[in-house]
Structure formats: C-alpha cells, structure tokens
C-alpha positions in Angstrom: 52.3 8.1 32.6 51.1 9.4 29.7 50.0 13.3 29.2 47.5 14.4 26.7 48.1 17.4 24.6 45.8 20.6 25.5 42.5 21.3 23.8 40.7 24.2 25.3 36.7 23.9 24.1 34.7 27.1 24.5 31.0 25.9 25.6 28.1 28.5 25.4 25.6 27.9 28.6 22.2 29.6 28.2 21.0 32.1 31.0 22.7 31.4 34.1 25.9 30.5 32.8 27.7 32.8 31.1 30.9 30.8 29.5 32.9 27.6 30.1 36.2 26.9 28.9 36.8 23.3 29.9 38.9 20.3 29.9 37.8 17.8 27.6 40.1 15.3 27.2 42.1 13.4 30.0 42.6 14.9 33.3 46.3 15.4 34.6 47.1 12.3 36.8 47.1 12.9 40.7 50.9 11.7 41.2 53.6 13.1 39.8 57.3 11.8 40.3 60.7 13.8 40.6 62.4 15.4 39.0 59.5 17.3 37.5 59.3 20.9 36.3 56.0 22.9 35.5 56.2 26.5 34.4 53.1 28.9 34.9 51.8 29.3 31.6 49.3 27.5 29.3 52.1 25.8 27.0 53.6 23.7 29.9 50.3 23.6 31.9 47.8 22.6 29.4 45.1 22.0 31.4 43.6 25.0 32.4 40.0 26.8 32.8 38.4 29.8 32.8 35.4 30.6 34.8 32.5 33.0 34.6 34.1 35.0 37.5 37.1 35.5 35.6 39.3 33.2 37.7 41.5 31.1 35.6 43.2 27.5 37.4 46.1 25.6 35.4 46.3 22.2 37.1 49.3 20.2 37.5 47.5 17.2 39.2 43.9 16.5 39.6 42.3 13.8 42.1 38.5 13.1 40.6 35.7 12.2 43.0 35.5 8.7 42.6 32.0 8.7 42.0 32.7 10.8 38.7 31.0 13.8 39.5 31.2 16.4 42.5 34.0 17.9 44.3 37.2 16.6 43.4 40.7 18.3 44.0 42.9 19.8 41.9 46.8 21.3 42.3 48.4 24.0 40.6 48.2 27.7 40.1 45.1 29.8 40.5 44.2 33.4 39.8 41.3 36.2 40.5 40.3 38.6 37.6 42.4 40.3 36.4 45.1 37.5 37.1 48.1 39.9 37.4 49.0 37.4 40.7 49.0 33.5 41.3 49.2 31.2 44.2 50.1 27.7 44.1 47.6 26.0 46.0 45.0 22.9 46.0 41.3 24.2 45.1 38.4 22.2 44.6 36.7 21.8 41.3 33.4 20.4 40.0 34.1 18.0 37.3 32.3 15.1 35.3 33.6 12.7 33.0 34.9 14.6 30.4 34.7 18.0 31.4 35.2 20.6 34.4 31.8 22.7 35.3 33.4 26.3 34.8 30.1 27.5 36.0 31.1 26.4 39.4 34.3 28.4 40.9 37.2 26.9 42.5 37.4 26.9 46.0 41.3 27.2 47.7 41.5 24.8 50.3 45.2 25.3 50.9 47.9 27.4 49.5 51.2 27.9 49.5 52.0 31.8 48.8 48.5 33.3 49.8 50.5 36.3 50.9 53.1 36.7 47.9 51.6 35.6 44.9 53.7 35.0 41.9 53.4 35.8 38.1 52.9 34.5 35.0 56.0 32.1 33.9 56.4 31.3 37.7 57.8 27.7 38.3 56.9 25.0 40.9 59.4 21.8 40.7 60.1 18.9 42.8 63.7 18.8 42.6 66.0 15.8 42.5 66.7 16.0 46.4 63.3 15.9 47.5 62.0 19.6 47.8 58.9 21.1 46.5 59.6 24.5 45.4 58.0 27.4 44.2 60.2 30.3 42.3 58.7 33.7 40.9 59.1 34.4 37.0 62.6 36.0 37.5 63.9 33.0 39.7 63.8 34.3 43.0 62.4 31.6 45.5 59.1 32.5 47.3 58.4 28.8 49.0 59.2 25.4 49.3 58.6 22.2 51.6 62.1 22.1 53.1 62.9 18.8 52.3 65.9 18.8 50.4 67.7 15.7 51.5 64.5 13.6 52.2 64.0 10.3 50.8 61.2 11.8 48.3 60.2 9.9 45.0 57.0 11.8 44.3 54.1 13.9 45.3 50.4 12.9 45.2 46.8 14.5 45.8 45.0 12.6 47.8 41.2 12.3 47.7 41.0 14.3 51.1 42.5 17.2 49.8 45.8 16.5 51.1 48.8 17.1 48.9 51.7 14.8 50.2 55.3 14.1 49.3 56.2 10.4 49.7 59.0 8.1 49.9 59.9 4.7 48.3 57.4 2.8 50.8 54.6 5.1 50.5 55.4 6.9 53.4 54.5 10.6 54.1 57.6 13.1 53.9 55.5 16.2 54.1 51.9 16.9 53.8 49.7 20.2 53.3 47.1 19.1 56.1 50.0 19.8 58.8 50.3 23.2 57.2 46.8 24.8 57.5 45.8 28.0 55.9 42.5 29.4 56.5 40.4 26.2 55.7 40.4 22.2 57.2 38.9 19.3 55.3 37.2 16.2 57.2 40.3 14.5 58.8 42.1 17.5 59.3 43.5 18.8 62.7 44.8 22.0 64.2 47.4 21.6 66.8 48.4 23.8 69.5 50.6 26.8 68.4 49.2 26.4 64.5 46.7 28.9 63.2 43.9 29.3 60.8 44.5 32.9 59.2 41.5 34.7 57.1 42.5 36.1 53.8 41.1 38.6 52.2 39.6 38.7 48.3 43.1 40.3 47.2 45.5 37.4 48.3 46.5 39.6 51.4 46.3 38.5 54.9 43.3 38.9 57.2 42.9 40.5 60.5 41.4 37.1 62.0 43.2 34.1 63.7 41.8 30.8 65.2 44.3 28.9 66.9 44.5 26.2 69.8 46.1 27.5 73.2 47.3 25.2 76.0 43.8 26.0 77.6 41.7 26.5 74.9 40.5 27.2 71.2 40.4 30.9 70.7 39.7 33.5 67.7 41.7 36.9 67.7 41.6 40.2 65.6 44.6 41.5 65.1 45.9 44.4 66.8 48.2 45.6 69.1 48.0 43.2 71.0 45.7 41.1 69.4 42.2 40.7 70.9 40.1 37.6 71.3 36.2 37.4 70.3 36.2 33.8 71.2 37.0 31.3 73.5 36.1 28.0 74.3 38.3 26.9 77.4 39.7 23.3 78.2 38.3 21.2 81.2 41.1 18.6 81.6 40.0 17.4 84.8 36.6 16.7 83.6 38.0 15.0 80.6 40.1 12.5 82.4 37.3 11.6 84.7 34.9 11.0 82.0 37.8 8.9 80.4 38.7 7.4 83.6 42.2 8.2 83.6 44.7 8.6 86.2 47.0 11.3 85.1 49.4 13.3 87.5 49.1 17.2 87.3 52.8 17.6 85.7 51.9 15.2 82.8 48.8 17.7 82.2 51.3 20.5 81.9 53.7 18.3 79.5 50.3 17.5 77.4 49.4 19.2 74.0 46.0 19.9 72.7 44.6 19.6 69.2 41.3 20.2 67.7 40.2 17.9 64.5 37.4 18.2 62.0 35.8 15.1 62.0 32.1 13.8 60.1 29.8 15.8 62.5 31.8 17.4 64.9 35.1 19.8 65.3 36.5 18.2 68.3 39.0 18.9 71.0 41.4 16.8 72.0 44.6 16.7 74.5 47.6 14.5 74.3 48.6 13.1 77.6 51.1 10.5 78.4 50.8 9.1 74.7 47.3 9.0 75.2 44.4 11.1 73.6 41.3 12.2 75.7 38.7 14.2 74.0 38.2 17.4 75.6 34.9 18.8 74.0 33.0 18.7 70.8 31.3 21.2 68.5 28.3 19.9 66.9 28.4 20.2 63.4 25.7 19.2 60.4 26.0 15.6 59.6 27.9 15.5 55.9 25.6 14.4 53.5 28.8 14.9 51.0 32.0 16.7 51.0 32.5 19.3 54.1 35.0 21.9 54.9 35.5 24.8 57.3 37.0 27.9 56.7 37.9 31.1 58.7 36.6 34.0 57.0 37.5 37.3 56.2 34.7 38.8 58.8 35.5 36.6 61.7 33.0 33.9 61.0 34.2 30.1 60.9 31.8 28.5 58.8 31.2 25.2 57.4 30.2 24.4 54.2 28.9 21.3 52.2 29.0 20.5 48.6 25.4 21.5 47.1 26.0 19.8 43.7 27.6 22.0 42.2 29.4 24.5 44.4 29.7 24.6 48.3 26.9 26.0 50.5 27.4 27.4 53.9 25.8 25.1 56.5 26.4 26.8 60.1 28.7 28.9 62.0 31.3 27.2 64.0 31.7 29.5 66.8 28.9 30.5 69.4 29.9 33.9 70.2 28.7 36.1 73.1 26.5 37.7 74.2 25.4 37.3 69.9 26.4 38.2 66.5 26.9 41.8 67.3 30.3 40.4 69.7 31.9 40.2 66.1 34.7 42.5 65.9 34.1 44.4 62.4 30.0 43.2 62.2 29.7 47.2 62.0 32.7 48.5 61.0 35.0 50.9 63.3 33.1 53.1 65.5 30.0 51.4 64.3 27.4 50.3 66.9 25.6 47.1 66.5 22.2 46.6 67.8 20.2 43.4 66.9 21.8 43.2 63.4 21.9 46.7 62.5 24.5 49.1 62.4 24.8 53.1 63.4 26.9 55.7 64.4 27.7 57.4 67.8 25.6 60.6 68.3 26.4 63.5 70.6 24.2 64.6 73.6 22.8 67.4 71.3 22.0 65.6 68.4 25.1 66.9 66.6 26.9 64.4 64.4 30.9 63.7 65.4 30.3 60.8 63.4 30.0 60.2 59.8 29.0 57.0 57.9 31.5 55.7 55.2 29.1 54.5 53.0 25.6 55.6 53.7 24.0 52.5 51.5 26.3 50.0 53.6 25.9 50.8 57.1 28.2 48.1 57.8 31.5 49.2 56.6 31.5 51.5 59.9 31.9 55.2 61.1 34.8 58.0 60.7 35.1 60.8 63.0 33.9 64.0 61.2 37.0 65.8 62.9 39.9 63.3 62.8 41.9 63.0 66.5 45.0 64.7 66.2 48.2 65.0 68.9 48.8 67.9 67.8 45.7 69.4 69.5 44.9 67.4 72.8 43.6 70.2 74.5 40.7 70.7 71.7 39.5 66.9 72.5 36.5 65.6 74.4 35.1 62.4 75.9 31.3 61.5 74.2 29.5 59.7 76.5 27.7 56.4 75.0 25.0 55.1 76.7 24.1 51.7 76.6 27.2 50.3 74.4 29.6 47.7 75.3 32.6 46.1 73.6 33.9 42.6 72.6 36.7 42.7 74.8 38.0 45.3 77.3 41.8 43.7 77.7 44.1 44.8 80.3 42.4 47.1 83.3 43.7 48.9 86.5 41.3 49.9 89.5 40.8 53.7 90.0 38.0 56.2 90.2 36.2 56.9 86.8 37.4 60.5 86.7 40.8 59.4 87.1 40.1 57.0 84.5 38.6 59.5 82.0 41.6 61.9 82.4 44.0 59.2 81.9 42.4 58.9 77.9 42.8 62.2 77.5 46.1 62.8 78.4 47.3 59.3 76.1 47.3 60.4 72.8 46.8 56.5 71.9 43.9 56.1 73.7 40.8 56.6 71.1 37.9 55.3 74.1 37.7 54.3 77.8 35.4 51.8 79.3 34.7 51.9 82.9 33.2 49.0 85.1 31.7 49.8 88.3 32.6 47.9 91.4 31.1 50.3 93.7 29.8 53.7 93.6 32.7 55.4 92.0 35.8 52.9 92.1 36.2 50.3 89.5 38.3 48.9 86.5 39.1 51.4 83.8 40.0 50.1 80.3 41.8 52.5 78.0 41.1 51.3 74.3 43.9 52.3 71.4 41.8 51.1 68.7 38.0 50.7 68.3 36.3 47.8 66.0 32.5 47.4 66.4 30.5 48.6 69.5 27.7 46.7 70.6 24.5 48.1 72.2 22.6 46.2 75.4 20.0 46.6 77.6 21.2 47.5 81.3 21.4 44.6 83.5 21.8 42.0 80.9 25.3 42.1 80.6 25.9 41.2 84.6 27.8 44.8 85.4 27.4 48.1 85.6 29.5 49.8 82.5 30.3 53.2 81.2 31.8 53.8 77.9 33.1 57.1 76.6 34.9 57.8 73.2 37.0 60.3 72.3 36.3 63.1 69.8 38.3 66.1 68.3 37.0 69.7 68.6 38.1 72.4 66.1 40.1 74.8 67.8 39.3 78.4 67.9 40.1 80.8 65.1 43.6 81.9 65.7 43.3 85.7 67.2 46.2 88.2 66.7 48.6 89.1 69.6 46.5 92.3 70.2 43.2 90.4 71.4 45.4 88.2 73.7 46.6 91.4 75.0 43.3 93.3 74.8 45.2 95.9 73.3 43.5 96.6 69.8 45.9 98.2 67.3 45.1 99.4 63.7 47.5 96.8 62.6 45.8 94.1 63.8 43.8 93.5 60.6 47.3 93.3 59.0 48.5 90.2 61.0 44.8 88.4 59.5 45.9 89.4 56.2 49.0 87.5 56.4 47.3 84.4 57.9 45.1 84.6 54.6 47.8 85.1 52.4 49.8 82.0 53.9 46.4 80.1 53.5 46.1 81.0 49.9 49.8 80.3 48.7 50.1 77.5 51.0 46.7 76.1 49.4 46.3 75.0 53.0 44.1 76.2 56.5 46.0 77.8 59.0 44.8 74.6 61.3 43.9 71.2 59.9 43.6 68.2 61.8 43.5 66.0 58.7 47.3 66.9 58.1 49.8 64.4 59.1 51.4 64.4 62.6 53.3 68.0 63.0 51.6 69.6 59.9 48.4 70.7 61.2 49.4 73.9 62.3 50.7 75.9 59.0 52.1 78.5 60.8 54.4 76.1 63.0 55.4 74.1 59.8 56.5 77.3 58.2 58.7 78.2 60.8 60.2 74.8 60.6 60.6 75.3 56.7 61.9 78.5 57.5 64.8 76.6 59.4 66.1 74.5 56.5 65.4 77.1 53.9 62.5 75.0 52.3 59.8 77.0 52.6 57.9 75.9 49.5 57.6 72.9 51.1 54.3 74.2 52.8 52.8 74.2 49.5 50.3 71.4 49.2 50.0 69.3 46.2 53.2 70.2 44.7 53.2 70.5 40.8 54.7 72.2 37.8 53.4 75.5 39.5 56.2 75.1 41.3 58.9 75.3 38.6 56.9 78.0 36.8 56.2 80.2 39.8 58.4 79.3 42.7 59.9 82.8 42.6 56.7 84.5 43.0 55.4 82.4 45.4 58.4 82.9 47.8 57.9 86.7 47.4 54.2 86.1 48.8 55.4 84.1 51.5 57.9 86.6 52.5 55.0 89.2 52.4 52.9 87.0 54.8 55.9 86.5 57.3 56.2 90.3 57.5 52.2 90.3 58.2 52.8 87.8 60.9 55.3 89.9 62.9 55.0 89.5 67.0 55.7 93.2 67.3 53.3 95.7 66.0 56.0 98.0 64.6 57.5 95.4 62.8 54.4 95.0 60.4 54.1 96.4 57.1 51.3 99.5 56.5 48.6 98.4 54.0 49.7 100.7 52.0 53.1 99.2 51.7 51.4 95.5 51.5 49.7 97.0 48.4 53.0 98.3 46.9 54.6 94.9 47.3 51.8 93.3 45.7 52.0 95.8 42.6 55.5 95.1 42.3 56.5 98.9 43.7 58.3 97.2 46.9 60.5 94.5 47.7 59.5 93.1 51.2 63.0 91.8 51.2 64.0 95.1 51.5 62.4 96.6 54.4 64.5 96.2 57.6 62.0 94.4 59.2 62.1 91.6 56.9 65.7 91.1 56.7 65.8 91.0 60.4 62.9 88.8 60.6 63.4 85.4 62.9 60.8 82.6 63.8 60.7 84.1 66.9 59.1 87.6 65.3 56.5 85.0 63.9 53.6 85.0 66.2 51.4 81.6 66.2 48.5 82.4 68.5 46.8 79.5 67.5 49.2 77.0 69.0 49.9 76.7 72.9 53.8 75.6 72.5 56.6 77.0 73.2 58.4 78.3 69.7 61.7 77.1 69.0 64.1 79.7 67.3 65.1 79.1 64.0 66.6 81.6 61.1 64.7 82.9 58.5 66.9 82.2 55.8 
C-alpha cells in the first residue's frame, strides 16, 4: 500500500470562504492492516486539514464517496479551536477528486473518547493481538475495542461510516455501529439497553439520552432520578396480529427490542422467537442523499441530509407533547415557555423573585433573586403560579393540597410542588427536587386541574439586639450593633448572606465555629496577602467585635472603652470580660438555633 508524503496547500477563497487547508494528493486508504501505529501529530499523520471554524482533522483512513464528490467519511483525530484536546472519531468530510473542502466543517458521527479527550502526540494502534488501542501522550490507556486475542487482520472504514475490525475471511469482529454515541447513520440500530447520549460543544457529556426499553422508546434528561420527556410505547399485541404471528406471552417477555434508521423511517422491531416483527414506524423525509440522525444538546433528535457542501436539518424526529415547550431546557431553569417565548415567574404583587440570566437571551433561563438556603428554611415561601405545567411530574402520593405544600416547605431539597386535583381538595402531590423549563397552558387544555408553586427565599429580618427581644432597651444596645458592623467590615461579609455555602450563611454562627478550632481568620472573605500583612490587627478587631456582642449587657464595653481599643490605648484581651468570653456569651439574635458551646481560644 502506497502512502504518499504530506503536502499542505493553503487556498485563499473569496468572500464566504476565509481560508482552506487541503489535501492535494492521494487520500489515505480506507483499510489498514496490523500492526499499525499512528501518533497524533502532523509528521506521522500527514493527511490533515484546518477549517475556517478552527477545527483540525488528522485522518488515518478515508473512504471517499463513490461519486467522487459529497459526504465522505474519515477516521482519525479531530479537535475544535483552540485544539488543546482531541478525540479519536469517525467524521464526515466534503471531498473532491484532489482536495478536501475545508470550508465545510467535519461532523463527528462516532467517537471513542468523547468524554476523555487526549493531547498532541497521543497514539492509536492496531496491536498484533487484534486490539485497537487509544493512548494519551504519556502512554496512559484511554480506550480500546477489547478485542485482544481475536483473529483481527485489519481495519476498514466502510462506505456507510462504520469502522470495522475484520478477520482473514472478512468477517466483522468489532464495529462502531454496535457502539453508538450521539448519532445514527442509515442502516445503524440502537438496541435495547443502549443509548444515544448528547454531547456538549466542549466534548463533555450532555444531559440528554435516548434509549430503547422493553416497553418503548424513551428520551430522558439527566437528573436524580432521570426524567423522561418523550415516550413511544410498543404495542406488541397489535404488531403480532398485523404480522399474523402466534407467539406466547412467555416468548414476548423474553423478546428484545431495537430501533433501526432506515431510508424514510426510524423503525422499531421486536425480536421474538428468532423472528423480527415491526412495532412502529416514525416517518422521515425520504433521502435524496446521505442522512444521519443526531441527539443534540437541546434534547432534540434531528434528521440531517447532505446539502451538497454540509449537513442540513430536515426534521425533528420526536413528537413531544403537547408542543415544543415540553422540551426540558427550552427556556432554561425556571423559565416559562409560552408559544416558543421565554419569561421568568413573577410575584403576585408584581415583585421580581426571579431574574433573567441574560436579558438578551431569555432562553438561558432564570435564577432566584435570593438563592434558596437550608439555613433559612423559616424564611421560605411558596409562590403560586397560574396556568403553569411541567413536562414530567414523576412520583406522587395522594394527599390534600395544604399537606402537599407543607411537605415541600419542610423538605430542603424541594424546589417546587405541583398538585393535581382529583376532587375539591384531594389529589396527587408532586415534589420537585430540580426545576427545568416550565410551560404555560390554558385551563382545560391539558385534561386535568393543576396547581403549581415554586419555593422562593425571603430575606430574614435584621438581627436585633437581645434587648429588643426582651423589650428591655439599655444604653448598650448600640454597642451590640457596633459589634455587628465591626464583624462585617473585618470579614468583608454580611451578617446574614444566603449566597454563602451551607453552614456559612450566618456570620456569627461561623465565627463561633471558627473560635472553637482557633481559626477565626477563616471568616475573612477572599483570603489574600492582607491576612499575612495585617492578620494580627484583624484578630484584634475580631476580639473587639466579640466583646461588643456579649449576651449579658454588663459584659459589653462602654463606647469610651471601644474608642480606647481602636486608638491602641487599651487591649480588648486585657479586660476580664474578654478573657472569660465563651461561645455561649456571644448572642446571635439572627439564628433560631440553640447555640453549641465552644471555647474562645
């Protein structure tokens, strides 16, 4: 087999084609024998091209379209700008008789290591014992076909886009068609238990997957647990009647199902008693050229056709109910979809408990103006939403509406609650641990009566002094407030901040815990060189704040003493009150929790 040397030719096109780097020599063969080794660099893989989008391919196998121009398939390494990470993949390329069209970007149709990319100088090889192995630049194993000891003699990239390891008589030992990623090509199947999984633009695993279960075809969005947003169930009984087959119920239970991408349809089949029967067809546009089906990072399953230079979207395969608004991420988290338009939930009085993540892109979703915090469940409320439904309600239990709402308020993990009426007050309760996109509906259009509530966080009231709680106001009430201000200044944090991680939302509680382990400077936000340069002074200010925050009024300093400490004329630690300070002595009026004693030193 003759492998020509590498010659890179830069072609400058006008207007729509910024530049093109192309092969102007013979393409690599679509077949390789063993042993073969390729290193991911331009020296050992001379057949490479860089596209206007910044993507780069290095092809080790190329199967040209038999008509000489159109979607051909290549196998090798591919990266997207800035090309720090590569995947080993099969991808479509637009080629002519003498060059690759670098204005039409490649499209990955199968990948070995989508979620574990490799670096420059990684390697792929067909070993002498018949295994196809991918290793990173440092020799660490990344992926293999697990075919060691098999009678493999070579590797073939078929005209269909199927990457095949074959034996001496041409029999398939391993094939990429049996290991789908996010794409199906014509003639490829998705078998029961397998998944198509969406891929994000940065080669990370997406949050959607399509799978064949024993009772139907389902699309899920990842969650805990995953939630389905599309289902098409199998009707095996009707299929057997139409096929005039006489099969027992036991044989039906032992059967397996799969879907196949055929010309003009995505078809489901059941394998029963060594016989395949068709379960359903999803009609697709009849192909005038090559086609592929891809599960994309918005949850849509789309069919694409070759448009002469690149792939063009032809149709949506899934028919979600009731409309496009039923896709889980169509309007982002907490976003409400109405006839394709996205908005955020609003309060009853016109207030804004939610805000757009990006005003220019409403479909990015919404965020709570005040994040939920398990430290302040007593300050949480349920915001009623009118005419709002959800794509999947999950598990439920029967109860009354008020009990349903109360259960959500008591559960820190509950983000929203839906109540589906069965009679005036009794019905099904759904507690939602995560909120994707919501969808609006007109009453009477979804076939049931539904109430929806979203949990929102309210700001807790300002921390009062102990005197305010007992209605006994003293002249040292302002000293306590001054201690709060000192603590906020030195820590660079609010006394109550629901944006902080769990356990750190209450500054006084946090100080008390850090006093226990002698790490009071840990309360300072954004540690930097100031801690090293002024740590001693910060500790003195914290000591003064602790002195001011004493539960017993008599133990707090007078303002004249505070001034002397600030002027350096008095040491807060030299006073008897400060020397005997304990965690119980610090009053935290902002927290309803009982204090846990800790020492001050």
